RODO-563613 format. One record per residue: residue number from 1; residue in three letters; x, y, z of N, C-alpha, C in turn. Coordinates in nm, 2 decimals, always signed. Example, Ala and Ser with C-alpha at 12.3 -4.5 7.8 and 13.67 -1.06 7.14 Angstrom:
REM RODO-563613
resi | resn | n_east | n_north | n_up | ca_east | ca_north | ca_up | c_east | c_north | c_up
1 | ala | +1.32 | -0.57 | +0.78 | +1.23 | -0.45 | +0.78 | +1.32 | -0.33 | +0.78
2 | ser | +1.28 | -0.22 | +0.71 | +1.37 | -0.11 | +0.71 | +1.29 | +0.00 | +0.79
***
This chain:
REM RODO-563613
resi | resn | n_east | n_north | n_up | ca_east | ca_north | ca_up | c_east | c_north | c_up
1 | unk | -1.71 | -2.01 | +4.25 | -1.83 | -1.99 | +4.18 | -1.84 | -1.97 | +4.07
2 | unk | -1.97 | -2.01 | +3.98 | -1.98 | -1.97 | +3.85 | -2.08 | -1.89 | +3.82
3 | unk | -2.07 | -1.78 | +3.74 | -2.17 | -1.68 | +3.71 | -2.23 | -1.64 | +3.61
4 | unk | -2.35 | -1.66 | +3.59 | -2.44 | -1.62 | +3.47 | -2.48 | -1.50 | +3.44
5 | unk | -2.37 | -1.42 | +3.33 | -2.46 | -1.28 | +3.27 | -2.53 | -1.29 | +3.19
6 | unk | -2.63 | -1.17 | +3.18 | -2.69 | -1.19 | +3.04 | -2.67 | -1.02 | +3.00
7 | unk | -2.68 | -0.98 | +2.88 | -2.66 | -0.85 | +2.83 | -2.80 | -0.87 | +2.70
8 | unk | -2.92 | -0.80 | +2.75 | -3.00 | -0.80 | +2.67 | -2.95 | -0.73 | +2.54
9 | unk | -2.91 | -0.60 | +2.58 | -2.85 | -0.49 | +2.44 | -2.77 | -0.57 | +2.32
10 | unk | -2.69 | -0.66 | +2.35 | -2.61 | -0.74 | +2.27 | -2.67 | -0.85 | +2.25
11 | unk | -2.79 | -0.94 | +2.32 | -2.83 | -1.03 | +2.30 | -2.72 | -1.17 | +2.29
12 | unk | -2.64 | -1.17 | +2.44 | -2.59 | -1.26 | +2.51 | -2.58 | -1.35 | +2.61
13 | unk | -2.55 | -1.46 | +2.65 | -2.55 | -1.52 | +2.78 | -2.39 | -1.52 | +2.79
14 | unk | -2.33 | -1.45 | +2.90 | -2.19 | -1.51 | +2.94 | -2.17 | -1.62 | +3.05
15 | unk | -2.10 | -1.72 | +3.04 | -2.06 | -1.82 | +3.18 | -1.94 | -1.78 | +3.22
16 | unk | -1.88 | -1.73 | +3.30 | -1.75 | -1.73 | +3.38 | -1.73 | -1.72 | +3.51
17 | unk | -1.57 | -1.76 | +3.57 | -1.58 | -1.76 | +3.72 | -1.54 | -1.60 | +3.77
18 | unk | -1.55 | -1.48 | +3.67 | -1.48 | -1.39 | +3.72 | -1.61 | -1.30 | +3.74
19 | unk | -1.61 | -1.21 | +3.80 | -1.71 | -1.09 | +3.79 | -1.70 | -1.01 | +3.69
20 | unk | -1.82 | -0.97 | +3.65 | -1.83 | -0.87 | +3.53 | -1.84 | -0.75 | +3.52
21 | unk | -1.79 | -0.65 | +3.51 | -1.89 | -0.49 | +3.58 | -1.90 | -0.39 | +3.47
22 | unk | -1.85 | -0.51 | +3.31 | -1.91 | -0.39 | +3.22 | -2.02 | -0.37 | +3.20
23 | unk | -2.08 | -0.25 | +3.10 | -2.22 | -0.23 | +3.06 | -2.30 | -0.32 | +3.04
24 | unk | -2.44 | -0.31 | +3.10 | -2.52 | -0.36 | +3.01 | -2.53 | -0.51 | +3.06
25 | unk | -2.40 | -0.56 | +3.15 | -2.42 | -0.69 | +3.21 | -2.49 | -0.70 | +3.31
26 | unk | -2.59 | -0.78 | +3.35 | -2.63 | -0.82 | +3.47 | -2.60 | -0.94 | +3.50
27 | unk | -2.63 | -1.00 | +3.62 | -2.60 | -1.11 | +3.70 | -2.73 | -1.20 | +3.71
28 | unk | -2.73 | -1.30 | +3.62 | -2.88 | -1.40 | +3.65 | -2.85 | -1.46 | +3.78
29 | unk | -2.76 | -1.56 | +3.75 | -2.72 | -1.64 | +3.91 | -2.59 | -1.69 | +3.93
30 | unk | -2.55 | -1.69 | +4.04 | -2.42 | -1.76 | +4.08 | -2.44 | -1.91 | +4.12
31 | unk | -2.37 | -2.01 | +4.09 | -2.37 | -2.16 | +4.17 | -2.24 | -2.18 | +4.16
32 | unk | -2.24 | -2.29 | +4.26 | -2.14 | -2.36 | +4.29 | -2.06 | -2.50 | +4.19
33 | unk | -2.15 | -2.51 | +4.11 | -2.09 | -2.60 | +4.04 | -2.11 | -2.60 | +3.86
34 | unk | -2.07 | -2.58 | +3.74 | -2.03 | -2.55 | +3.64 | -2.18 | -2.62 | +3.57
35 | unk | -2.21 | -2.74 | +3.56 | -2.34 | -2.85 | +3.56 | -2.46 | -2.72 | +3.54
36 | unk | -2.49 | -2.69 | +3.67 | -2.60 | -2.63 | +3.68 | -2.59 | -2.47 | +3.62
37 | unk | -2.48 | -2.39 | +3.60 | -2.52 | -2.28 | +3.51 | -2.49 | -2.30 | +3.39
38 | unk | -2.45 | -2.43 | +3.33 | -2.45 | -2.42 | +3.21 | -2.61 | -2.49 | +3.18
39 | unk | -2.67 | -2.52 | +3.27 | -2.83 | -2.54 | +3.25 | -2.87 | -2.44 | +3.22
40 | unk | -2.87 | -2.33 | +3.32 | -2.95 | -2.20 | +3.32 | -2.91 | -2.17 | +3.22
41 | unk | -2.79 | -2.14 | +3.19 | -2.71 | -2.07 | +3.04 | -2.77 | -2.08 | +2.91
42 | unk | -2.82 | -2.24 | +2.91 | -2.83 | -2.25 | +2.80 | -3.01 | -2.22 | +2.79
43 | unk | -3.06 | -2.25 | +2.90 | -3.20 | -2.24 | +2.89 | -3.25 | -2.08 | +2.82
44 | unk | -3.15 | -2.00 | +2.95 | -3.16 | -1.86 | +2.88 | -3.14 | -1.81 | +2.74
45 | unk | -3.05 | -1.87 | +2.67 | -3.00 | -1.88 | +2.55 | -3.10 | -1.94 | +2.41
46 | unk | -3.17 | -2.02 | +2.49 | -3.27 | -2.07 | +2.37 | -3.39 | -2.00 | +2.40
47 | unk | -3.44 | -1.95 | +2.50 | -3.58 | -1.95 | +2.50 | -3.58 | -1.78 | +2.45
48 | unk | -3.47 | -1.70 | +2.46 | -3.43 | -1.56 | +2.43 | -3.40 | -1.56 | +2.29
49 | unk | -3.31 | -1.64 | +2.24 | -3.22 | -1.66 | +2.12 | -3.10 | -1.58 | +2.12
50 | unk | -3.02 | -1.60 | +2.23 | -2.93 | -1.52 | +2.27 | -2.80 | -1.62 | +2.20
51 | unk | -2.67 | -1.53 | +2.19 | -2.59 | -1.66 | +2.18 | -2.51 | -1.68 | +2.33
52 | unk | -2.47 | -1.79 | +2.30 | -2.41 | -1.86 | +2.46 | -2.28 | -1.83 | +2.47
53 | unk | -2.19 | -1.81 | +2.53 | -2.03 | -1.81 | +2.55 | -2.02 | -1.78 | +2.66
54 | unk | -1.87 | -1.88 | +2.73 | -1.86 | -1.87 | +2.84 | -1.66 | -1.83 | +2.82
55 | unk | -1.62 | -1.80 | +2.95 | -1.46 | -1.81 | +2.97 | -1.39 | -1.96 | +2.94
56 | unk | -1.29 | -1.95 | +2.89 | -1.19 | -2.04 | +2.87 | -1.17 | -2.13 | +2.97
57 | unk | -1.20 | -2.06 | +3.08 | -1.11 | -2.16 | +3.23 | -1.21 | -2.17 | +3.32
58 | unk | -1.36 | -2.17 | +3.19 | -1.46 | -2.20 | +3.32 | -1.47 | -2.37 | +3.36
59 | unk | -1.45 | -2.44 | +3.24 | -1.43 | -2.59 | +3.27 | -1.30 | -2.64 | +3.26
60 | unk | -1.23 | -2.62 | +3.37 | -1.11 | -2.70 | +3.40 | -1.13 | -2.78 | +3.52
***
């Protein structure tokens, strides 16, 4: 599973394969493939002008 998280306070979007329990991170969606997760994350980052980041192990 690929998870897309959003942190409004920090202005960031994160794509990862792990659950994030940190303060401020909200789950936006969970996908079965990386391409769909990347499309959504890029869309959110573009619309809200957020920084897009991803876990190094996402695209193995």
